[in-house]
BAVOLUM-298075 format. One line per field, with one value per residue (C-alpha): residue in one letter; y, z, x. Coordinates in pm, 1 decimal, padded with zeros to 6 digits. Example, Ala and Ser with C-alpha at 12.3 -4.5 7.8 and 13.67 -1.06 7.14 Angstrom:
REM BAVOLUM-298075
residuo: (a,s)
c2: (-00450.0,-00106.0)
c3: (00780.0,00714.0)
c1: (01230.0,01367.0)
END
This chain:
REM BAVOLUM-298075
residuo: (m,s,d,e,n,n,k,v,f,y,t,s,p,v,d,d,e,q,k,s,l,r,i,d,k,f,i,a,s,q,i,p,e,l,s,r,a,q,v,q,r,l,i,e,e,g,c,v,f,a,d,d,e,a,i,v,d,k,n,y,k,t,r,l,g,d,i,y,q,i,s,l,p,e,p,q,t,a,t,p,s,p,e,n,i,p,l,d,i,l,f,e,d,d,d,l,i,v,v,n,k,p,a,g,m,t,v,h,p,a,a,g,v,n,s,g,t,l,v,n,a,l,l,y,h,c,k,d,s,l,s,g,i,g,g,v,a,r,p,g,i,v,h,r,i,d,r,n,t,s,g,i,l,v,v,a,k,n,d,f,t,h,r,g,l,a,e,q,f,y,n,h,s,i,e,r,t,y,f,a,v,v,y,g,t,p,l,p,r,i,g,t,i,c,g,n,i,a,r,s,p,y,d,r,k,k,m,a,i,v,q,t,g,g,k,s,a,v,t,h,y,q,t,i,e,t,y,f,n,d,a,a,s,l,v,k,c,n,l,e,t,g,r,t,h,q,i,r,v,h,l,s,s,i,g,c,n,l,i,g,d,d,v,y,e,k,s,k,k,t,m,v,k,l,p,l,d,i,k,n,y,v,n,t,f,p,r,q,a,l,h,a,f,s,l,g,f,i,h,p,r,t,k,q,i,l,a,f,q,t,d,f,p,e,d,m,q,n,l,i,q,k,l,k,k,n,l)
c2: (12895.2,12780.7,12753.6,12858.1,12735.3,12380.4,12373.1,12275.8,12389.4,12391.2,12416.0,12614.0,12410.7,12229.3,12406.9,12282.1,12357.7,12181.0,11857.6,11528.2,11667.0,11458.7,11546.9,11633.7,11872.5,12043.1,12088.9,12217.1,12474.8,12583.0,12591.5,12748.5,12630.6,12268.5,12102.9,11808.0,11578.8,11704.3,11649.3,11292.1,11226.4,11374.4,11140.2,10844.9,10960.9,10984.7,11364.4,11456.6,11429.6,11457.4,11519.6,11295.3,11020.9,10999.5,10991.5,10682.5,10694.7,10936.9,10904.1,11020.1,11264.4,11575.6,11592.3,11890.8,12080.3,11898.5,12090.4,11909.0,11929.2,11891.3,11841.3,11901.3,11665.1,11829.3,11778.8,11688.0,11438.6,11096.5,10766.8,10684.5,10453.6,10141.5,10192.8,09929.5,10091.9,09858.3,09823.2,09725.1,09485.5,09380.3,09173.0,09084.3,08866.5,08876.9,09163.2,09405.9,09496.6,09658.9,09857.8,10054.6,10385.3,10568.6,10938.9,11145.5,10928.2,11087.5,10849.3,10927.8,11153.4,11516.2,11845.0,11848.5,11492.3,11235.0,10968.5,10806.2,10777.2,10483.3,10440.5,10409.7,10137.2,09957.6,09956.2,09772.2,09529.4,09456.2,09480.2,09514.5,09421.5,09756.2,09902.7,10151.5,10346.9,10579.5,10696.7,10679.4,10865.0,10696.8,10328.8,10132.0,10427.4,10418.8,10661.3,10874.9,10986.7,11294.6,11269.5,11338.9,11100.0,10742.3,10432.1,10191.4,10215.3,09963.3,09957.1,09784.3,09550.9,09541.9,09753.9,09521.7,09558.9,09931.6,09989.3,09768.6,09952.1,10294.9,10215.4,10133.9,10459.9,10646.6,10486.2,10548.5,10179.9,10154.8,10129.7,10377.5,10454.2,10714.4,10824.1,11184.7,11356.7,11705.9,12026.0,12053.2,11809.1,11785.1,11892.6,11681.0,11405.5,11176.1,11317.0,11372.0,11665.1,11749.4,12028.2,12060.7,12087.0,12276.2,12434.9,12754.2,13068.0,13239.2,12974.4,12713.3,12479.2,12454.3,12301.5,12468.2,12415.5,12616.6,12726.6,12677.8,12438.9,12201.0,11833.4,11671.3,11547.7,11349.4,11250.6,11043.7,11090.6,10955.5,11094.8,10802.2,10975.6,11327.5,11469.7,11745.4,11869.3,11853.1,12037.1,11757.9,11436.8,11121.1,11111.1,10820.5,10918.9,10708.3,10853.8,10831.6,11026.5,11072.1,11433.6,11600.1,11687.7,11592.7,11504.8,11798.1,12044.9,11900.4,11874.8,12223.2,12353.3,12252.3,12397.3,12072.5,12118.5,11828.4,11852.5,11909.0,12028.0,12327.4,12391.3,12406.0,12543.9,12662.7,12897.7,12707.6,12905.4,12621.7,12420.4,12645.9,12366.7,12148.2,12127.2,12315.4,12007.5,11839.9,12165.6,12205.8,11845.1,11878.3,12215.0,12092.5,11761.2,11737.2,11625.7,11612.6,11349.2,11146.3,10772.9,10571.7,10288.3,10053.2,09984.4,09746.8,09668.0,09391.4,09222.1,09303.5,08956.3,08713.8,08921.9,08841.4,09105.9,09216.4,09420.5,09545.8,09751.9,09862.1,09989.8,10354.6,10444.3,10512.0,10891.7,10890.3,10632.6,10859.3,11162.5,10981.3,10853.3,11206.2,11330.7,11039.8,11151.8,11283.3,10985.4)
c3: (12991.4,13276.4,13368.0,13731.4,13804.2,13697.7,13776.0,13419.1,13227.9,12851.7,12674.0,12359.3,12036.9,11990.9,11725.1,11509.7,11775.5,12049.8,11875.7,11998.7,12349.3,12654.9,12759.1,13119.5,13002.2,12754.8,13002.3,13277.7,13034.6,12942.3,13290.7,13553.7,13835.3,13764.0,13801.3,13588.4,13890.4,13941.7,13574.4,13598.8,13896.7,13710.2,13416.8,13657.4,13793.6,13444.2,13456.0,13134.2,12807.5,12436.6,12321.0,12533.5,12571.9,12877.8,12820.7,13001.1,12918.1,13099.7,12803.5,12559.8,12303.8,12190.6,11842.3,11614.6,11673.7,11995.7,12272.2,12606.0,12883.9,13244.6,13494.4,13851.2,14089.7,14364.0,14693.8,14877.3,14619.4,14777.4,14605.4,14405.6,14592.1,14437.1,14361.5,14264.4,13936.8,13662.2,13360.4,13005.9,12940.0,12580.2,12646.5,12938.3,13003.4,13240.9,13048.3,12946.8,12958.9,12686.1,12803.8,12648.6,12839.1,12871.2,12798.2,13114.9,13281.1,13329.8,13256.2,13560.9,13869.5,13819.7,13998.3,14128.3,14009.3,14267.8,14229.1,13971.8,13719.0,13503.5,13721.1,14035.6,13863.7,13734.8,14077.9,14215.6,13925.0,13874.3,14237.7,14230.9,13864.1,13685.7,13533.8,13757.3,13468.4,13455.8,13811.9,14128.4,13983.8,13640.4,13687.5,13363.5,13151.4,12811.2,12622.2,12692.3,12535.2,12647.9,12936.9,12706.2,12432.6,12454.6,12331.3,12345.7,12560.2,12627.8,12973.6,13068.7,13366.9,13382.4,13277.7,12994.1,12828.2,12899.3,12719.0,12426.8,12379.0,12430.7,12154.1,11913.2,11997.4,11953.6,11611.2,11511.2,11429.6,11634.5,11428.9,11557.3,11406.2,11541.3,11439.6,11478.9,11421.0,11293.3,11182.6,10804.8,10560.0,10469.5,10121.1,09962.4,10131.0,10143.8,10207.9,10428.3,10658.5,10721.6,10959.1,11238.0,11578.1,11880.9,12185.8,12096.9,12193.7,12265.2,12479.3,12662.3,12688.0,12309.0,12044.8,11705.7,11357.6,11328.2,11029.6,11200.4,11477.2,11633.3,11548.2,11225.1,11232.6,10966.2,10972.9,10698.4,10689.3,10504.2,10512.8,10589.9,10592.8,10551.9,10706.7,10615.5,10299.2,10445.6,10768.3,10959.3,10884.4,11027.9,10960.4,10999.6,11095.1,11084.7,11265.8,11106.6,11405.7,11751.9,11864.0,12142.7,12020.2,11667.3,11523.3,11692.4,11562.8,11211.3,11146.7,11286.0,11048.5,10752.1,10904.8,11049.5,11425.4,11633.3,11762.6,12138.7,12148.5,12384.7,12339.7,11960.1,11934.3,11614.0,11559.3,11560.4,11260.9,11031.3,11165.3,11022.0,10781.0,11068.6,11211.4,11543.2,11766.8,11607.4,11604.4,11979.4,12042.4,11836.6,11979.6,12338.2,12291.0,12619.1,12497.7,12183.9,11954.8,11920.1,11971.8,11964.6,11762.1,11703.1,11823.8,11679.8,11799.0,11839.3,12179.5,12320.0,12465.5,12235.3,11916.1,11822.4,11626.4,11836.7,11701.8,11884.4,11805.4,11997.6,11910.3,11936.5,12286.2,12330.8,12321.6,11983.5,11848.8,11952.8,11796.3,11466.0,11469.2,11522.7,11226.3,11009.4,11023.2,10669.8,10515.9)
c1: (09310.9,09085.6,08721.2,08725.3,08375.1,08448.7,08823.1,08899.5,09207.6,09260.0,09591.3,09652.9,09669.5,09999.9,10207.5,10494.7,10756.6,10559.6,10462.5,10613.0,10679.3,10597.9,10245.9,10342.6,10615.2,10382.5,10095.5,10325.7,10465.2,10111.4,09959.8,10189.6,09960.3,10058.5,10398.0,10505.8,10464.5,10108.8,10030.0,10160.2,09932.1,09637.6,09708.9,09712.3,09375.9,09222.6,09189.7,09373.3,09182.9,09236.1,08879.5,08657.3,08917.2,09139.7,09515.1,09643.5,10014.0,10246.8,10486.4,10217.2,10360.1,10179.2,10029.4,09998.9,09673.3,09582.4,09404.9,09423.6,09166.8,09274.6,08992.6,09107.9,08930.3,08728.4,08916.0,08596.2,08475.8,08443.1,08501.3,08187.0,07954.5,07802.8,07434.1,07181.6,07078.4,06949.6,07177.2,07082.6,07372.7,07436.3,07749.8,07974.3,08276.8,08575.0,08738.2,08467.3,08101.9,07891.4,07590.7,07306.0,07306.6,06975.8,06949.2,06975.5,07240.5,07582.6,07869.6,08083.7,08070.5,08165.7,08115.5,07759.6,07685.7,07792.3,07526.4,07303.9,07586.6,07684.8,07995.6,07780.5,07577.6,07888.9,08053.0,07750.1,07727.3,08098.1,08211.9,08593.6,08645.8,08684.7,08999.5,09175.9,09327.1,09029.1,09101.6,08895.6,08595.7,08605.8,08691.5,08670.9,08560.1,08731.1,08506.2,08203.1,07881.2,07693.6,07451.1,07155.7,07270.2,07146.8,07322.8,07613.1,07925.8,08202.8,08364.5,08691.1,08712.9,09093.2,09389.7,09495.4,09155.9,09142.7,09472.4,09369.1,09040.0,09197.8,09446.0,09162.9,08985.1,09314.0,09367.1,09002.0,08953.5,08632.9,08311.0,08051.6,07712.6,07473.2,07124.8,07010.6,06677.6,06749.3,06583.0,06587.3,06743.5,07114.5,07217.1,07343.4,07145.8,07448.5,07791.7,08093.5,08157.9,08523.2,08614.9,08869.5,08704.8,08831.4,08677.3,08495.8,08689.6,08356.2,08184.3,08392.4,08092.9,08080.7,08301.0,08334.5,08474.3,08796.1,08998.6,09335.2,09439.5,09191.2,09173.8,09073.8,08714.6,08529.9,08162.4,07999.5,07622.9,07321.7,06967.6,06736.4,06395.7,06260.6,05944.0,05697.0,05868.4,06219.2,06130.1,06304.7,06491.9,06645.1,07019.1,07261.3,07617.4,07932.0,08229.4,08571.2,08703.0,08561.2,08579.7,08385.0,08032.1,08141.4,07801.2,07629.2,07888.7,07917.0,07543.2,07481.7,07750.7,07532.2,07215.8,07079.3,07093.9,06973.9,06619.4,06627.6,06989.7,06990.2,07364.8,07382.0,07030.6,06871.7,06581.8,06253.1,06123.7,06236.1,05942.7,05671.4,05576.6,05458.9,05107.4,05091.3,05062.6,05363.3,05561.5,05506.9,05607.3,05925.9,06026.5,05991.1,06173.4,06369.7,06712.8,06924.5,06773.8,07092.6,07137.9,07462.4,07313.3,07606.8,07959.8,08217.9,08570.4,08827.8,08827.3,09174.4,09226.3,09044.6,09099.3,08739.5,08549.6,08253.0,07963.2,07655.4,07349.3,07044.5,06697.6,06601.5,06477.1,06107.5,06136.2,06312.0,06068.1,05779.3,05946.5,05993.3,05635.7,05506.2,05709.7,05592.0,05229.3,05239.7,05427.3)
END
């Protein structure tokens, strides 16, 4: 299946007969427009994804339930240009850099977004020291967070580090904690959401929980605070897996859509308990209230355990303070 507007292809879920095939063979069999040689080049350019993580190994074998995304690069897209954009750097050495990405910044160039990205800023800051595995448009990028999600990202400066980090993401050994401000309050207030996630068959911009196929996804959550008789709450999420839109999909599945999320949007009627001024503020919050608070991993070269965390950005702090008026 393809999205003609964005030149993005999606495979069908891998079934029992297709598991453990070479990824290039599987994709070429699914998408007649692409040969195996073209698929191999797209892998080298960082254009083939399992969830939000680029596949970096041409010998990668398919896994049961996987749906692969192939993003065809725009022919006219130029190499990203270095731009002197300030970065909030939490850690840096010769192998990697850990940054606190602001909401509103796209991670790497894509159709219609050729400047102002994290990659543009990194190219200026790091000069020539970024891993090439991610491809021309995505140098150093090991994982992504949504444009309107704030928080921590790690970027690889060389291919050795890129492969070491990618392996940890693949094995789900990375520690990731997010905080979300949501409509309503989860029941129970502490729990685990398990539900396979795949691209929605009804809207290709959305992910959805599916009964068959998809990829296993597990989110552990804890309600930290509730506001105005459970009209809204602050929820801490620890990811056991890292699927596209995982927190947004899982929390919406239990009736706790993220405030400001215009993709997985929920009726605002749940906010009737709020005073009018606070209701208007909440219902016009300009982005999903989601922050990648902490990230922990093993440094691929030194084998040191590294752990980072960052404060909520000002907009989320203001949102929480508004909701705390009755506490």
